[in-house]
C-alpha positions, 0 to 999 in steps of 0.5 A, a space after each residue: 483537473 489533472 494534466 496527463 503529460 507525455 514525454 517532453 510536455 510541461 505544465 504549470 504547478 499548482 503551488 510550491 508545497 508539493 508531494 510526488 507520488 511514485 508507483 513502479 509495481 516493483 521496488 525501485 530507488 527514488 532520488 532527486 537532484 538540484 541543478 543550476 541555471 545550466 542544469 548541472 549538479 555541482 556536487 554531492 550535496 545537491 543530490 538527495 538519495 536513500 542514504 542522504 534523503 534530505 536537502 533544503 526543501 526536498 526529502 526523498 524515501 529512505 528505502 527501495 520500494 514499489 511506491 514512494 512519496 517525495 515531499 517538496 517545498 520549492 520556496 525552501 529550495 536554494 535560489 541557485 537551484 533552477 531545476 529539481 530532477 526526479 530520479 528512479 533506478 533499479 537496485 543493483 545486485 537485487 534479486 529482481 529485474 535488471 531493466 525497466 523494460 521488464 516492469 510495468 511503466 512507472 507512474 508519477 503524480 504531482 499532488 498539490 497542498 489540497 491533495 489533488 493530482 495536478 500533473 501525472 506522467 507514465 514513463 513508457 517506452 523504457 527497455 534496457 534502461 536501469 535508471 531514468 530521469 522521470 520528471 523535472 521541476 524547473 524555474 522559469 521567470 519566477 514560476 515553477 513548472 513540471 516537465 515529463 522527461 523519461 530519459 533512461 540510462 542503460 548504464 544505470 545510476 552512474 551514467 545518469 549522474 555523470 550526464 547531469 555533470 556530477 563530479 565523481 558520479 561513479 563513486 556516488 552511485 556505488 555509495 548509494 547502491 552499497 547503502 541500499 544493499 546493506 540495509 542502511 537506507 532503513 537504518 540509523 547508526 547509533 550506540 553499541 548493540 547493547 544500548 540502542 533502543 527504538 520507540 514503537 509508540 503510536 500517537 493514537 495509542 495510550 499504552 504501549 509495549 516498552 521500547 525494545 533494544 535493537 542492534 547498531 542498525 536500528 529501523 527508521 519509522 514504519 509506514 501505515 498501509 492499512 492497518 489480528 491473531 490468537 492468545 488467551 488473556 484476561 479481559 478488561 473493560 473496553 476503552 479503559 487503559 490496560 495499566 494493571 499488570 498481569 501475573 507475569 508483570 506484563 500490562 494486560 491488553 485492552 480493546 480500544 486502548 487508543 485515542 478517539 471519540 468513539 469506541 469504533 474510532 479507538 479500535 480503528 486507531 488501535 489496529 493501526 497502532 498494532 500494524 505499525 508496531 509489527 512493522 517497526 519490530 520486524 524492521 528492527 529485527 531485520 536491521 539487527 540481522 543485517 548488522 550481524 551479517 555485515 559484522 561477520 563479513 568484516 571480521 572474516 575479511 580481516 582474518 583473510 587479509 592478514 597473512 599471519 592469521 589466514 591459516 592455522 589454529 589462530 585463523 580457525 579460532 578467529 573465524 569461530 569467534 566471529 561466527 559465535 558473535 554473529 549467532 549471539 547478536 541474531 539470537 538476542 534480536 530474535 528474543 526481542 522480536 519474539 517478546 514484542 510479537 508475543 505481546 502483539 498476539 495477546 493484544 490482537 486476540 483481545 481486539 479481534 473479539 471486540 471489533 464491530 461487524 465492519 472490522 470483524 472477520 466473517 467467523 466473528 460471533 458479532 455477525 450472529 447478532 448483526 442488525 442493519 446499522 443506522 450510520 456508516 462506519 469509518 472503515 471496512 475490513 478487506 482481509 488480513 496482513 502478516 509478515 513471515 517472521 510470525 505468520 499466525 500474527 494477523 493484523 486486520 487490513 482496514 480501509 476508510 469509508 467511503 472508499 477513496 479508490 476502487 478495488 481490483 480483485 485479480 483473477 490472474 495467476 501471479 508470481 507472488 501467489 502463495 496458495 500453491 493448491 490453486 493452479 487452475 485458471 477457472 478456479 482462480 476466477 471462481 474464487 475471485 468472483 466469490 471474493 467480490 461478492 463477499 466484499 459487496 455483502 459486507 459493504 451492503 451490511 455496514 451501510 444504513 438501509 438505502 444508502 448503498 446500491 450495487 450494480 453488476 456487469 457480467 457480460 457472459 453470465 459466468 458469475 451467475 452462481 456466485 451472484 445468486 445470493 445477491 439476487 435472492 436477497 433483493 440486494 440487486 434491483 436488476 439482474 447483472 448486465 449482459 452483452 455489449 448493450 447491457 454494458 453500455 447502458 449501465 456505464 452510461 447511467 453511472 457516467 451521467 450520475 457522476 457528471 450531474 452530481 459533480 456539476 451540482 456540487 461545484 455550483 452548490 445546487 445539490 438540491 436541484 438534481 433531477 429526481 431520477 438521480 440516485 444520490 446513494 453510494 453506488 458500487 459497480 462490480 465488473 466481471 470478466 473485463 474487457 469481455 463485452 467492452 468496446 473502446 467507448 466503454 473502456 473510456 467510460 470505465 476509466 472515467 468512473 474509476 478516476 472521478 467516481 469515488 469523489 461523488 459516491 460511485 465506486 468500482 470493483 473489478 474482477 479481472 485478469 490484467 493479461 486479458 486486457 493486454 491488447 490495450 497496451 499502456 492505455 489501461 495502465 492508469 486504470 490498474 494504478 487507480 485501483 487497490 489490487 487485492 487477490 482471492 488467495 494469499 499473496 505477498 504483493 502489498 508493500 509499505 513504502 517507508 519500511 519496505 516490507 512485503 506484506 502477505 494479504 489474505 482475503 476476508 473469506 467466509 468459513 467453509 460450510 458457514 451460512 453467515 453471509 446468507 443470514 446477513 444478506 437475509 436481514 439486509 433484504 428484510 430491512 430493504 423490503 420494510 423500507 420499500 426499497 
């Protein structure tokens, strides 16, 4: 069972090999310090930070990001270290908030070797602070415990490190901030620009584009988030490696060119490989541009520093030469990026046409030949992801099935929203409900008959029009629950199911479940939250979000977070437990390793298309044939 700590509270740790997951809602720096028996940090070699991420038994992220995963092996921590402090700080000089009071409260979870959350802590109550000691792991009588600290510092990194007794704290803080500002946290120093290379090889892909030359600051490894676009290429047999070159000498892209036991598994791994290739190629390009700009700045500074060359024809010539070198480096980096992205565009076109319904866009012809499947696929497409360097290169956003976390379709207006044509609140809510229905139809369509059931809570009946196709096809056994009474009945029924199935699984008595317990996967769509919810209903909803996915009860929220502002931080764990997606294009998704801000586009039904009703009709026919 997860222990939710408050400030000052402690709790035993489940083991010594741990992962600390951090969610801040905005890019922050994550680091850690080792403390001696008195809690003091003796020197710089006892601090893990983005520019120096590894210590014995400890590794932190190398990039400022909204989410982090820190790896800790307490058995490998030096015996002289009695304390591990987890630090968070806002990047100085960044185009973003300067104090934690402007952000949602950071959330930390300590995860054991089995993947279960043992301890969680929401760092609430921060205001003017720009750095905080969030969590502390400390050794007591040979055992390790976690303590919620939440000690903030308005003076930032320097004040925090100084308070921990670190000599020359201000100098270290400046070094960390400078490293992050110049992109050094996601780069490694290497040979001159002409000779450096990065391998973009994904372990699940059999063929790959050649390594691309990159400038002196080359990108570190990219991170999977979830991981297609147009070009005309010759076809090849699915599942066979594309070794034969095309007419221009390039390898021919092949669908399924990845490892896996089945074609669907190979396609899934290939999509992930394309995502990682795009992330790494873009990171290399951005590092190259950072390096070129840093080099230009240094050369211009040298010109200005020398009185003999500060003015006159020699100074003008030196500045012009520096700018020419800068332009040449950027041009070289862009050429490499365009080459790599061109290959990915060709590959996405081939892969897109080979995708099964669960992975395919709604405009893919595979839906026209749709038949109800006999088994559940390994993943589901929620939309597309792209980066600003090439917006037409879209990678499918795939999530594994069964869903490990619920979905939150944000019906509120966000600062990151890219669809400027949609400004009306009512229009956003309508699009959000339609997006939820499209995802629900896809989930119903990719599961065997009877293996998936949908429930809807719509207290005010505002989603009646969008939900009509589900009712007409018989995908909903009963009309959407309305009013406080309907909300309570649905939540009580699903809460009971979660409790009973959990007890049956723990006791190994699944066959003894009551006859009225539906063991099929359950999806609960909640519209207009928190309208119609009282405190008890909110507690039940949080319980379903936390405990439901492990026993087949999944949550899909259609809500504007501002509507629930009256609950304050009580609902922060609920929002964090859900994967936030939007009904319009939005650049709110970030991978924690490379730190790119990915633009998400929902998987929408093309305007004027009747494909979703056709698919629902076939699902309804199958359900009636089975008497469901």
